[in-house]
KEPA-114066 format. One record per residue (C-alpha): residue number from 1; residue in three letters; y, z, x. Coordinates in nm, 3 decimals, decimal comma. Example, Ala and Ser with C-alpha at 12.3 -4.5 7.8 and 13.67 -1.06 7.14 Angstrom:
BEGIN
   seq   type         v         w         u
     1    ala    -0,450     0,780     1,230
     2    ser    -0,106     0,714     1,367
END
This chain:
BEGIN
   seq   type         v         w         u
     1    met   -18,008     7,430     8,911
     2    val   -18,385     7,440     8,949
     3    phe   -18,629     7,383     8,664
     4    glu   -19,003     7,416     8,637
     5    ser   -19,058     7,093     8,444
     6    phe   -18,931     6,742     8,504
     7    ser   -18,864     6,687     8,133
     8    thr   -18,637     6,992     8,117
     9    ala   -18,448     6,881     8,428
    10    val   -18,403     6,533     8,284
    11    ala   -18,279     6,674     7,953
    12    val   -18,016     6,878     8,138
    13    val   -17,900     6,579     8,346
    14    leu   -17,882     6,343     8,050
    15    gly   -17,723     6,605     7,824
    16    ala   -17,454     6,689     8,079
    17    thr   -17,401     6,319     8,148
    18    phe   -17,341     6,254     7,779
    19    val   -17,083     6,533     7,757
    20    leu   -16,897     6,409     8,065
    21    ala   -16,905     6,046     7,946
    22    phe   -16,795     6,148     7,596
    23    ile   -16,491     6,328     7,740
    24    leu   -16,418     6,030     7,966
    25    gly   -16,430     5,787     7,673
    26    ala   -16,214     6,004     7,448
    27    val   -15,950     6,068     7,714
    28    ala   -15,945     5,705     7,831
    29    asn   -15,877     5,601     7,471
    30    lys   -15,620     5,873     7,412
    31    thr   -15,423     5,808     7,732
    32    asn   -15,475     5,429     7,739
    33    phe   -15,627     5,461     8,086
    34    cys   -15,675     5,095     8,173
    35    thr   -15,711     4,945     8,517
    36    met   -15,635     4,592     8,402
    37    gly   -15,329     4,728     8,224
    38    ala   -15,229     4,899     8,548
    39    val   -15,232     4,568     8,733
    40    ser   -15,059     4,390     8,444
    41    asp   -14,777     4,647     8,428
    42    trp   -14,723     4,612     8,802
    43    val   -14,735     4,231     8,813
    44    asn   -14,539     4,157     8,497
    45    met   -14,293     4,448     8,475
    46    gly   -14,291     4,616     8,814
    47    asp   -14,409     4,936     8,644
    48    leu   -14,652     5,136     8,857
    49    ser   -14,714     5,423     8,612
    50    arg   -15,066     5,325     8,510
    51    met   -15,145     5,217     8,865
    52    arg   -15,051     5,568     8,975
    53    ala   -15,287     5,708     8,708
    54    trp   -15,569     5,497     8,853
    55    val   -15,488     5,610     9,206
    56    leu   -15,467     5,971     9,082
    57    ala   -15,825     5,939     8,954
    58    ile   -15,927     5,802     9,294
    59    ala   -15,758     6,090     9,478
    60    val   -15,907     6,359     9,253
    61    ala   -16,258     6,213     9,282
    62    met   -16,228     6,170     9,659
    63    leu   -16,105     6,524     9,719
    64    gly   -16,370     6,670     9,493
    65    val   -16,659     6,480     9,648
    66    val   -16,572     6,549    10,013
    67    val   -16,521     6,921     9,942
    68    phe   -16,835     6,955     9,728
    69    glu   -17,036     6,760     9,983
    70    phe   -16,913     6,981    10,268
    71    phe   -17,048     7,285    10,082
    72    gly   -17,378     7,114     9,998
    73    met   -17,306     7,073     9,627
    74    val   -17,308     6,691     9,624
    75    asn   -17,538     6,446     9,799
    76    ala   -17,378     6,103     9,827
    77    asp   -17,590     5,985    10,120
    78    ser   -17,887     5,886     9,902
    79    ala   -17,683     5,771     9,604
    80    phe   -17,760     5,504     9,347
    81    pro   -17,621     5,252     9,418
    82    pro   -17,635     5,313     9,795
    83    tyr   -17,263     5,314     9,869
    84    arg   -17,305     5,431    10,228
    85    met   -17,588     5,202    10,333
    86    ser   -17,569     5,061    10,684
    87    asn   -17,555     4,701    10,562
    88    phe   -17,186     4,635    10,494
    89    asn   -17,203     4,318    10,286
    90    trp   -16,833     4,244    10,304
    91    ala   -16,866     3,897    10,151
    92    ala   -17,041     4,035     9,843
    93    his   -16,777     4,304     9,795
    94    ala   -16,489     4,060     9,846
    95    leu   -16,629     3,780     9,629
    96    gly   -16,762     4,018     9,365
    97    gly   -16,431     4,203     9,349
    98    leu   -16,235     3,879     9,310
    99    met   -16,469     3,758     9,036
   100    phe   -16,448     4,091     8,858
   101    gly   -16,068     4,103     8,880
   102    ile   -16,039     3,753     8,737
   103    gly   -16,298     3,832     8,472
   104    met   -16,138     4,151     8,351
   105    thr   -15,811     3,962     8,302
   106    phe   -15,979     3,702     8,082
   107    gly   -16,191     3,965     7,909
   108    ser   -15,904     4,202     7,822
   109    gly   -16,028     4,488     8,034
   110    cys   -16,279     4,615     8,289
   111    gly   -16,625     4,756     8,218
   112    asn   -16,498     5,099     8,119
   113    lys   -16,218     4,955     7,904
   114    thr   -16,471     4,725     7,735
   115    leu   -16,671     5,031     7,626
   116    val   -16,355     5,212     7,516
   117    arg   -16,250     4,909     7,310
   118    val   -16,597     4,885     7,155
   119    gly   -16,560     5,247     7,044
   120    gly   -16,222     5,160     6,895
   121    gly   -16,369     4,881     6,679
   122    asn   -16,302     4,576     6,894
   123    ile   -16,566     4,311     6,816
   124    lys   -16,442     4,092     7,102
   125    ser   -16,545     4,361     7,346
   126    val   -16,888     4,384     7,183
   127    met   -16,944     4,022     7,282
   128    val   -16,817     4,089     7,635
   129    leu   -17,052     4,389     7,658
   130    ile   -17,353     4,181     7,551
   131    ile   -17,271     3,902     7,799
   132    ile   -17,228     4,146     8,087
   133    ala   -17,551     4,324     7,989
   134    ile   -17,753     4,002     7,993
   135    ile   -17,616     3,891     8,330
   136    ala   -17,649     4,238     8,484
   137    phe   -18,008     4,258     8,359
   138    trp   -18,106     3,931     8,526
   139    met   -17,899     3,990     8,839
   140    thr   -18,082     4,319     8,900
   141    ser   -18,422     4,191     8,790
   142    arg   -18,696     4,143     9,048
   143    gln   -18,844     3,853     8,852
   144    pro   -18,821     3,507     9,016
   145    val   -18,618     3,252     8,818
   146    phe   -18,638     2,878     8,759
   147    gly   -18,966     2,853     8,950
   148    thr   -18,787     2,911     9,280
   149    gly   -18,971     3,223     9,388
   150    gln   -18,632     3,394     9,422
   151    thr   -18,452     3,638     9,199
   152    leu   -18,126     3,527     9,038
   153    tyr   -17,931     3,740     9,287
   154    gln   -18,114     3,592     9,586
   155    leu   -18,075     3,239     9,453
   156    leu   -17,701     3,262     9,396
   157    phe   -17,580     3,518     9,646
   158    gly   -17,853     3,571     9,902
   159    trp   -17,637     3,390    10,157
   160    thr   -17,399     3,687    10,168
   161    asn   -17,661     3,898    10,345
   162    ala   -17,668     3,656    10,637
   163    ile   -17,305     3,731    10,723
   164    ser   -17,309     4,104    10,650
   165    ile   -17,227     4,360    10,918
   166    asn   -17,478     4,623    11,024
   167    leu   -17,319     4,965    11,071
   168    ala   -17,614     5,169    11,189
   169    ala   -17,464     5,510    11,116
   170    gly   -17,346     5,410    10,768
   171    gln   -17,040     5,238    10,627
   172    asp   -16,844     5,543    10,515
   173    leu   -16,541     5,643    10,718
   174    gly   -16,695     5,975    10,825
   175    ser   -17,005     5,811    10,969
   176    ile   -16,799     5,542    11,141
   177    val   -16,570     5,798    11,305
   178    ala   -16,821     6,070    11,394
   179    gly   -17,177     5,989    11,293
   180    gly   -17,474     6,221    11,281
   181    asp   -17,426     6,581    11,164
   182    ala   -17,055     6,562    11,244
   183    ala   -17,008     6,298    10,971
   184    val   -16,987     6,564    10,698
   185    thr   -16,696     6,740    10,869
   186    ala   -16,532     6,406    10,946
   187    arg   -16,558     6,308    10,580
   188    leu   -16,394     6,632    10,476
   189    ile   -16,102     6,585    10,716
   190    ile   -16,053     6,215    10,638
   191    gly   -16,102     6,263    10,265
   192    val   -15,855     6,551    10,240
   193    ile   -15,589     6,369    10,443
   194    leu   -15,631     6,044    10,251
   195    gly   -15,659     6,219     9,914
   196    leu   -15,343     6,424     9,972
   197    ala   -15,158     6,112    10,088
   198    leu   -15,255     5,937     9,767
   199    leu   -15,144     6,239     9,562
   200    phe   -14,809     6,235     9,740
   201    trp   -14,759     5,867     9,654
   202    val   -14,864     5,928     9,294
   203    phe   -14,638     6,226     9,225
   204    lys   -14,332     6,117     9,421
   205    ser   -14,239     5,915     9,113
   206    val   -14,017     6,114     8,877
   207    asp   -14,115     5,891     8,585
   208    phe   -14,485     5,949     8,651
   209    arg   -14,439     6,326     8,672
   210    ser   -14,297     6,317     8,319
   211    ser   -14,584     6,107     8,180
   212    arg   -14,838     6,354     8,044
   213    asp   -15,086     6,091     7,930
   214    asn   -15,099     5,918     8,267
   215    ile   -15,145     6,249     8,448
   216    leu   -15,409     6,362     8,200
   217    gly   -15,595     6,030     8,224
   218    gly   -15,601     6,025     8,602
   219    ile   -15,707     6,389     8,641
   220    val   -15,977     6,379     8,373
   221    val   -16,132     6,050     8,486
   222    gly   -16,144     6,176     8,845
   223    ala   -16,286     6,512     8,737
   224    met   -16,558     6,347     8,527
   225    val   -16,662     6,143     8,831
   226    ile   -16,692     6,465     9,033
   227    gly   -16,884     6,631     8,750
   228    ala   -17,141     6,352     8,736
   229    trp   -17,189     6,365     9,114
   230    tyr   -17,246     6,741     9,094
   231    val   -17,493     6,730     8,805
   232    thr   -17,707     6,450     8,946
   233    ser   -17,706     6,609     9,293
   234    ser   -17,780     6,969     9,195
   235    val   -18,059     6,948     8,934
   236    gln   -18,401     6,993     9,094
   237    val   -18,763     7,051     8,993
   238    thr   -18,992     7,310     9,151
   239    asp   -19,369     7,307     9,184
   240    gly   -19,372     7,679     9,252
   241    met   -19,335     7,639     9,627
   242    asp   -19,086     7,364     9,701
   243    asn   -18,783     7,222     9,521
   244    tyr   -18,747     6,846     9,470
   245    glu   -18,454     6,628     9,376
   246    leu   -18,538     6,412     9,074
   247    arg   -18,576     6,095     9,277
   248    ala   -18,812     6,262     9,525
   249    tyr   -19,014     6,415     9,240
   250    val   -19,066     6,074     9,078
   251    gln   -19,166     5,923     9,412
   252    asp   -19,435     6,191     9,451
   253    trp   -19,525     6,190     9,084
   254    asp   -19,899     6,146     9,135
   255    phe   -19,913     6,462     9,347
   256    leu   -19,668     6,679     9,154
   257    ala   -19,676     6,589     8,784
   258    asp   -19,944     6,672     8,529
   259    asp   -19,880     6,380     8,292
   260    pro   -19,920     6,036     8,453
   261    asp   -19,809     5,860     8,134
   262    ala   -19,466     6,022     8,137
   263    arg   -19,368     5,881     8,474
   264    pro   -19,030     5,701     8,479
   265    ala   -19,045     5,329     8,554
   266    glu   -18,843     5,366     8,876
   267    ala   -18,740     5,647     9,109
   268    met   -18,411     5,503     9,240
   269    pro   -18,211     5,548     8,913
   270    trp   -18,282     5,922     8,941
   271    ser   -18,084     5,948     9,265
   272    ser   -17,752     6,131     9,282
   273    gln   -17,482     5,913     9,127
   274    ser   -17,167     5,899     8,921
   275    phe   -17,001     5,670     8,672
   276    thr   -17,020     5,294     8,699
   277    phe   -17,052     5,058     8,405
   278    ile   -17,184     4,713     8,493
   279    asn   -17,539     4,785     8,608
   280    pro   -17,576     5,042     8,324
   281    met   -17,508     4,765     8,074
   282    gly   -17,811     4,584     8,213
   283    gln   -18,009     4,911     8,206
   284    thr   -17,915     4,960     7,842
   285    leu   -18,034     4,611     7,751
   286    arg   -18,363     4,685     7,926
   287    tyr   -18,392     5,014     7,733
   288    val   -18,338     4,835     7,401
   289    met   -18,581     4,554     7,491
   290    ser   -18,846     4,813     7,584
   291    gly   -18,839     4,953     7,232
   292    phe   -18,641     5,257     7,349
   293    asp   -18,902     5,364     7,600
   294    asn   -18,802     5,690     7,769
   295    ala   -18,946     5,555     8,095
   296    val   -18,629     5,344     8,132
   297    leu   -18,382     5,592     7,984
   298    tyr   -18,151     5,659     8,277
   299    phe   -17,815     5,815     8,360
   300    gly   -17,644     5,476     8,316
   301    val   -17,768     5,428     7,961
   302    ile   -17,647     5,769     7,850
   303    ser   -17,312     5,727     8,025
   304    leu   -17,254     5,398     7,842
   305    val   -17,337     5,550     7,503
   306    gly   -17,126     5,857     7,578
   307    val   -16,812     5,659     7,662
   308    ile   -16,843     5,446     7,348
   309    leu   -16,894     5,748     7,121
   310    gly   -16,615     5,943     7,291
   311    ser   -16,377     5,656     7,235
   312    phe   -16,501     5,619     6,876
   313    phe   -16,437     5,989     6,814
   314    trp   -16,079     5,966     6,939
   315    ala   -16,016     5,644     6,746
   316    leu   -16,121     5,817     6,425
   317    phe   -15,938     6,139     6,507
   318    ser   -15,613     5,956     6,583
   319    lys   -15,664     5,711     6,296
   320    ala   -15,645     5,422     6,542
   321    phe   -15,986     5,272     6,467
   322    arg   -15,958     4,912     6,353
   323    ile   -16,174     4,604     6,362
   324    glu   -16,035     4,332     6,588
   325    trp   -16,170     3,977     6,602
   326    phe   -16,088     3,670     6,809
   327    ala   -15,740     3,535     6,747
   328    ser   -15,839     3,174     6,823
   329    pro   -16,117     2,960     6,975
   330    arg   -15,935     2,984     7,308
   331    asp   -15,941     3,363     7,282
   332    phe   -16,318     3,344     7,233
   333    val   -16,359     3,120     7,539
   334    asn   -16,142     3,350     7,751
   335    his   -16,355     3,652     7,665
   336    leu   -16,673     3,453     7,725
   337    ile   -16,550     3,357     8,072
   338    gly   -16,438     3,713     8,135
   339    gly   -16,777     3,857     8,046
   340    ile   -16,960     3,608     8,269
   341    leu   -16,737     3,674     8,570
   342    met   -16,751     4,052     8,527
   343    gly   -17,128     4,043     8,493
   344    phe   -17,184     3,849     8,814
   345    gly   -16,894     4,008     9,003
   346    gly   -16,974     4,367     8,906
   347    val   -17,335     4,344     9,023
   348    leu   -17,242     4,151     9,337
   349    ala   -16,976     4,406     9,436
   350    met   -17,209     4,693     9,339
   351    gly   -16,956     4,833     9,095
   352    cys   -16,640     4,790     8,893
   353    thr   -16,294     4,944     8,868
   354    val   -16,460     5,281     8,810
   355    gly   -16,794     5,227     8,985
   356    gln   -16,640     5,116     9,313
   357    ala   -16,266     5,180     9,300
   358    ile   -16,317     5,546     9,196
   359    thr   -16,682     5,646     9,243
   360    gly   -16,737     5,424     9,548
   361    thr   -16,417     5,526     9,725
   362    ser   -16,497     5,892     9,658
   363    thr   -16,780     5,849     9,912
   364    leu   -16,529     5,694    10,159
   365    ala   -16,748     5,380    10,174
   366    leu   -16,583     5,064    10,306
   367    gly   -16,735     4,866    10,019
   368    gly   -16,544     5,076     9,766
   369    phe   -16,208     5,017     9,931
   370    leu   -16,268     4,644     9,978
   371    thr   -16,387     4,599     9,621
   372    phe   -16,087     4,791     9,490
   373    ala   -15,847     4,570     9,686
   374    thr   -16,008     4,242     9,581
   375    ile   -16,031     4,344     9,215
   376    val   -15,656     4,408     9,216
   377    leu   -15,596     4,080     9,401
   378    gly   -15,815     3,879     9,163
   379    ala   -15,647     4,027     8,855
   380    ala   -15,294     3,997     8,993
   381    leu   -15,339     3,634     9,100
   382    thr   -15,490     3,541     8,764
   383    met   -15,195     3,694     8,582
   384    lys   -14,949     3,515     8,809
   385    val   -15,120     3,179     8,754
   386    gln   -15,134     3,231     8,377
   387    tyr   -14,766     3,327     8,371
   388    tyr   -14,643     3,027     8,570
   389    lys   -14,856     2,785     8,369
   390    leu   -14,720     2,934     8,049
   391    val   -14,357     2,904     8,159
   392    tyr   -14,369     2,568     8,340
   393    glu   -14,650     2,411     8,135
   394    asp   -14,750     2,069     8,277
   395    glu   -14,536     2,106     8,589
   396    ala   -14,735     2,414     8,696
   397    thr   -15,063     2,267     8,816
   398    phe   -15,325     2,521     8,918
   399    pro   -15,267     2,470     9,295
   400    lys   -14,891     2,511     9,256
   401    ala   -14,926     2,820     9,039
   402    leu   -15,183     2,971     9,276
   403    val   -14,972     2,917     9,589
   404    thr   -14,663     3,051     9,414
   405    gly   -14,857     3,354     9,299
   406    leu   -14,969     3,421     9,655
   407    val   -14,607     3,395     9,767
   408    asp   -14,501     3,643     9,497
   409    leu   -14,768     3,885     9,621
   410    lys   -14,635     3,836     9,976
   411    leu   -14,965     3,691    10,096
   412    leu   -14,800     3,361    10,191
   413    pro   -14,454     3,294    10,340
   414    gly   -14,170     3,219    10,098
   415    ser   -14,129     2,871    10,243
   416    met   -14,454     2,769    10,075
   417    arg   -14,326     2,845     9,723
   418    lys   -14,399     2,557     9,484
   419    leu   -14,236     2,688     9,167
   420    glu   -13,908     2,869     9,118
   421    ala   -13,950     3,243     9,074
   422    ile   -13,886     3,382     8,729
END
């Protein structure tokens, strides 16, 4: 899709983004697509139905991206955020994923679920959204803090860069295996094999095959991720001779555009991308603070608004909209902690349960897989600790509950169990 004006191209991208996000929000509300719920069902009841829905979304997105990319319809190499960058900051992904998994347990849901709950009338999630937005704004800001000469990210987590691994060809599986021009074909082969394997695991369950909502949720969420990748990769602007992707056009704005005052504040957010919800919360706060300046109106802002309104639409349509407030002071504190941890963890890991576990893994980037695993681990361990402390009360100190939880998850030998299994 090639347009003669940047403003028209932007309108198409943002309009399509809103439609995709609206559908995502409505379907996530309708089907109760919830990644924290998926972990909770597995840990507390041994039910993998919603986990399979999450994995179905991953498989659909992965298959779509590797196929579209093979035919030149998606460009994930220069994505925002840069999933395939050569610097594999494993510590940031692992720590960020753990923080996010713990946070979403305290905050009653991940970034996407927070937006869905906001659309459904949950005031608790409004607070979580605001907290995440403030932290994400400052974590991605280039302004030095506390007179240190360092940004907040550098001050708190700059040490992770020192132990990162440099993968010169890129950190996606295709580049690691083949590299160069052969990476595209390698991605297709690896992505198809892995995607089909995931689909086999998902649909081998008879119970899951009979669950229309879980199937619908997984397919639609995955398809919306593919759709966003396609739209942001395919829209271009022409100067009459050459075609430019939106990011490249903004970078060469002084040479290509007629109106210097209409230039976006940054070029990077106009890269190819798909859904993620932590950094966009910070972008949305920046947009509001700017007085709704179109120079900082990006894909992430529109995607956030679209998910909320889509969820709101379904809540009204199904007559499920209701205002929900904090049940107790402890409930307030839990959501406060959850918002803080998700804000820091989501930015550190470069994404959330959608932004990394679905969008990130669709690029076959190592960071996506590691973040996905540590989010699940963080959430599962938190639920185990909470459960043992609830049942055993004073006897279940945090160390005992933690070790027992690790034993339950088969990450420590059974001989180390501190509390009797329930």
